[in-house]
N, C-alpha and C positions, 0 to 999 in steps of 0.2 A: 330906192336903188333897185334896178331891175337886172335880169340875168345878162343882158347885153353889156352892161358895165363890167361884169366879171369876165366875159368872153374875150375882151381885148388882151388879156393875159394868158391866152390859151397856148401859145407857142412856148413861152418860158415855163409854164406849168408842165407841158408835154416833155420838154427836154429834162426838167427836174425829175419827173416820174421815170423817164427812160434810164437816166443815169442811176437813180436809186434802185430801180428794178434790176439792172445789170450788176450793180454792186452786191445786192442781196443774193442774186443767183450765184455769182462767182466767189464772193468773199465770205459770205455768212453761212454758206452751206445749204441754201434753199434749193439748189439744183439736186443735191443728194436726197433731200426730203421728197422732192417731186418724183424723182426717178425710182428711188429705192425704199421710201418710207413705208411703214406698215399701214394697213387700212383698218384701224381699230374703231374709229368713231366717224361722225358725219363729216367733219372737216378733213380728216385724213383720207376718207373715201372719195372726196370731191376735190382733192388738192390741185389737180391739173387745171380745172376750171377756175378755181378761186385764185390761184397764182397768176394764171394767164389773163385774168380780167384787168390787171394793172397795165399790161401791155396793150390790150384793146382800148383802154381808156386813153393811153398816150396817143395811139393811132387816131382815135376819134378827135382828140384835141388838135392834132396836126391838121386833120381834114377841116375842122372848123376854121382854123386860121387861114388855110389856103382858100377856102370858100369865101372868106370875107374879102 
């Protein structure tokens, strides 16, 4: 099984990631952590990049599906 076999599910995966990402931002308090959280350790110091990588992954998966 190669990577192209998994890429046929890129749009459903992208939609799932987008919905989960928005739910985490709005309902689970992730937005407050990103905007107002302390910068105590490596993860909290780089929280904007870590959290936004899920959004970039969803955009990349949408692009893969459109490009196919």
